[in-house]
LUMSELO-717130 format. One record per atom (N, C-alpha, C): z, x, y. Coordinates in steps of 0.05 Angstrom, whole numbers, padded with zeros to 5 digits, always signed. Layout:
% LUMSELO-717130
ZXY
...
***
This chain:
% LUMSELO-717130
+03067+01177+02302
+03053+01166+02321
+03051+01185+02352
+03035+01181+02370
+03028+01196+02387
+03023+01178+02407
+03037+01177+02429
+03028+01156+02448
+03028+01170+02464
+03034+01196+02478
+03028+01211+02505
+02995+01201+02500
+02967+01214+02492
+02942+01218+02501
+02935+01185+02508
+02947+01161+02490
+02939+01138+02502
+02950+01133+02529
+02971+01145+02537
+02990+01136+02555
+02975+01145+02577
+02965+01177+02574
+02940+01187+02592
+02920+01182+02604
+02912+01177+02582
+02877+01162+02583
+02890+01134+02607
+02914+01114+02607
+02904+01098+02608
+02917+01099+02643
+02934+01127+02661
+02934+01128+02677
+02915+01153+02685
+02891+01156+02677
+02867+01171+02685
+02848+01150+02699
+02843+01121+02689
+02828+01103+02691
+02814+01095+02717
+02837+01109+02725
+02820+01095+02762
+02823+01120+02778
+02818+01147+02764
+02819+01171+02789
+02786+01170+02799
+02789+01185+02814
+02755+01190+02827
+02745+01229+02812
+02734+01223+02795
+02716+01243+02783
+02688+01233+02784
+02676+01261+02791
+02647+01250+02790
+02624+01266+02773
+02613+01253+02756
+02592+01276+02747
+02584+01300+02742
+02565+01301+02780
+02558+01318+02783
+02575+01335+02805
+02582+01357+02808
+02601+01366+02823
+02590+01367+02856
+02613+01358+02877
+02606+01361+02902
+02608+01378+02912
+02599+01401+02922
+02599+01439+02936
+02598+01427+02955
+02620+01447+02976
+02609+01447+03003
+02622+01486+03007
+02628+01490+03039
+02624+01513+03043
+02650+01516+03066
+02669+01537+03059
+02686+01540+03078
+02688+01564+03089
+02688+01558+03122
+02684+01588+03139
+02701+01582+03153
+02711+01614+03152
+02735+01625+03183
+02723+01624+03203
+02725+01618+03227
+02731+01635+03257
+02747+01653+03264
+02767+01647+03248
+02793+01675+03259
+02788+01692+03261
+02798+01712+03272
+02793+01744+03276
+02801+01761+03258
+02815+01744+03243
+02841+01761+03221
+02841+01738+03192
+02841+01758+03171
+02835+01740+03145
+02855+01718+03141
+02840+01704+03125
+02865+01669+03120
+02864+01669+03086
+02877+01656+03073
+02894+01659+03051
+02887+01625+03049
+02896+01617+03030
+02897+01583+03020
+02896+01568+02996
+02884+01550+02986
+02882+01537+02976
+02863+01504+02972
+02855+01502+02950
+02840+01468+02954
+02857+01462+02921
+02868+01429+02917
+02874+01417+02910
+02861+01391+02900
+02867+01385+02875
+02858+01354+02872
+02881+01338+02869
+02872+01325+02864
+02888+01295+02867
+02903+01302+02837
+02927+01295+02836
+02942+01284+02811
+02937+01269+02778
+02930+01283+02751
+02921+01269+02733
+02939+01274+02707
+02945+01255+02698
+02956+01260+02661
+02942+01270+02646
+02956+01302+02633
+02950+01321+02614
+02948+01299+02587
+02949+01310+02570
+02933+01291+02542
+02965+01292+02534
+02984+01317+02533
+03008+01315+02531
+03026+01304+02552
+03010+01290+02564
+03038+01265+02581
+03043+01283+02608
+03034+01303+02613
+03052+01324+02634
+03033+01313+02657
+03038+01320+02684
+03027+01304+02702
+03013+01332+02715
+02993+01335+02724
+02972+01371+02738
+02954+01361+02755
+02948+01377+02769
+02919+01378+02786
+02909+01411+02785
+02883+01409+02787
+02870+01434+02794
+02872+01451+02819
+02879+01473+02828
+02883+01489+02847
+02858+01519+02843
+02844+01516+02874
+02834+01541+02873
+02830+01566+02892
+02845+01580+02888
+02858+01596+02920
+02829+01620+02929
+02839+01625+02954
+02813+01640+02969
+02829+01651+02988
+02818+01672+02992
+02817+01690+03013
+02789+01701+03036
+02791+01693+03054
+02764+01698+03071
+02772+01717+03090
+02756+01735+03091
+02758+01756+03116
+02758+01747+03147
+02755+01765+03166
+02755+01764+03191
+02733+01748+03204
+02727+01721+03221
+02703+01724+03213
+02673+01743+03225
+02656+01735+03212
+02627+01754+03218
+02638+01780+03200
+02658+01775+03188
+02659+01798+03165
+02634+01806+03146
+02623+01822+03131
+02614+01820+03111
+02612+01841+03081
+02613+01845+03060
+02609+01853+03043
+02587+01886+03053
+02612+01909+03046
+02585+01938+03054
+02562+01942+03041
+02575+01943+03012
+02549+01941+02991
+02525+01922+02992
+02535+01897+02996
+02517+01874+02984
+02507+01859+03011
+02520+01862+03035
+02514+01853+03067
+02526+01816+03063
+02537+01808+03040
+02536+01781+03033
+02571+01771+03053
+02567+01746+03059
+02583+01747+03087
+02613+01742+03071
+02635+01750+03070
+02668+01757+03071
+02690+01735+03082
+02661+01717+03102
+02684+01701+03120
+02684+01679+03107
+02668+01661+03086
+02656+01635+03085
+02656+01642+03048
+02660+01622+03039
+02654+01609+03005
+02646+01586+03007
+02634+01580+02983
+02624+01562+02970
+02650+01548+02952
+02653+01522+02958
+02663+01510+02926
+02647+01490+02915
+02655+01477+02896
+02648+01448+02884
+02675+01447+02862
+02673+01419+02865
+02704+01399+02856
+02680+01380+02839
+02696+01366+02810
+02685+01345+02798
+02708+01320+02802
+02739+01334+02811
+02762+01318+02826
+02777+01321+02808
+02790+01302+02801
+02800+01284+02816
+02807+01289+02841
+02784+01264+02863
+02790+01274+02889
+02822+01247+02907
+02822+01256+02922
+02852+01241+02933
+02831+01217+02943
+02848+01191+02948
+02828+01169+02968
+02811+01179+02993
+02782+01172+02989
+02766+01181+03009
+02751+01197+03001
+02756+01200+02978
+02733+01227+02958
+02750+01260+02974
+02769+01263+02975
+02780+01282+02996
+02794+01308+02974
+02803+01332+02985
+02821+01351+02977
+02834+01358+02991
+02853+01364+02981
+02881+01380+02992
+02877+01408+03006
+02878+01421+03024
+02863+01440+03041
+02896+01453+03052
+02912+01476+03038
+02929+01491+03050
+02923+01523+03062
+02936+01524+03080
+02933+01546+03095
+02961+01559+03093
+02963+01591+03082
+02994+01597+03085
+02987+01628+03094
+03010+01630+03099
+03009+01675+03100
+03027+01675+03070
+03051+01680+03076
+03070+01677+03053
+03084+01648+03041
+03074+01627+03061
+03091+01607+03063
+03063+01580+03067
+03064+01563+03072
+03037+01548+03075
+03047+01543+03107
+03025+01545+03121
+03026+01543+03148
+03010+01520+03160
+02997+01509+03140
+02973+01493+03148
+02968+01469+03125
+02968+01436+03140
+02958+01417+03109
+02942+01406+03112
+02932+01396+03103
+02903+01371+03104
+02892+01366+03076
+02886+01336+03088
+02870+01329+03057
+02834+01315+03072
+02821+01341+03062
+02799+01332+03071
+02771+01316+03068
+02760+01307+03068
+02731+01296+03058
+02718+01316+03049
+02703+01330+03027
+02681+01348+03027
+02655+01348+03030
+02644+01322+03034
+02622+01306+03034
+02617+01309+03058
+02628+01318+03089
+02612+01309+03104
+02602+01344+03122
+02602+01365+03108
+02592+01390+03119
+02603+01412+03127
+02600+01429+03132
+02615+01461+03128
+02647+01449+03138
+02677+01473+03139
+02698+01464+03130
+02706+01484+03150
+02713+01481+03177
+02715+01503+03195
+02750+01515+03186
+02751+01540+03197
+02778+01551+03201
+02776+01557+03225
+02798+01557+03240
+02801+01559+03267
+02824+01573+03278
+02835+01599+03287
+02857+01612+03292
+02855+01625+03320
+02879+01628+03322
+02875+01665+03348
+02899+01672+03345
+02903+01692+03360
+02928+01703+03362
+02946+01699+03383
+02975+01695+03388
+02986+01682+03406
+02995+01703+03421
+03003+01703+03446
+03018+01727+03467
+03044+01738+03457
+03047+01714+03454
+03077+01728+03445
+03085+01735+03409
+03063+01742+03397
+03056+01751+03372
+03055+01718+03362
+03042+01739+03324
+03038+01713+03311
+03018+01702+03317
+03013+01685+03302
+02985+01661+03302
+02988+01638+03307
+02962+01620+03311
+02968+01593+03297
+02937+01593+03294
+02938+01576+03267
+02914+01576+03246
+02912+01554+03238
+02899+01536+03243
+02887+01501+03235
+02857+01513+03226
+02847+01484+03206
+02821+01474+03202
+02815+01452+03204
+02790+01451+03214
+02777+01418+03221
+02766+01402+03205
+02789+01387+03196
+02786+01375+03169
+02773+01346+03176
+02762+01332+03152
+02748+01306+03152
+02767+01290+03143
+02771+01271+03170
+02785+01239+03153
+02759+01223+03146
***
């Protein structure tokens, strides 16, 4: 008797998952490269394990383009079916070697902008303008 698939379906019943993906743009305004990821809410796989989807990114400094194609490298488009966090949000995490900023942001409100600057004492201050 296999119980996990039935349990997984029951636990996934109320998840916010859309039939057509919601697409959005993330743009870096900082004068340096930014690394991070978008993560969905958790869901339960058929084998009973709790999981979530994650997409990593690297955006180059503001205004940068690919020299061969001319395509901007300071922005990227993402699309997600979910499952979304409440309010149709995804978790955005910015990191160096460790997380430096995190928020849950709506993705249906327009372009998400990353801002940052070099601090006079050294290092950087980086954040994203998240939509509540």
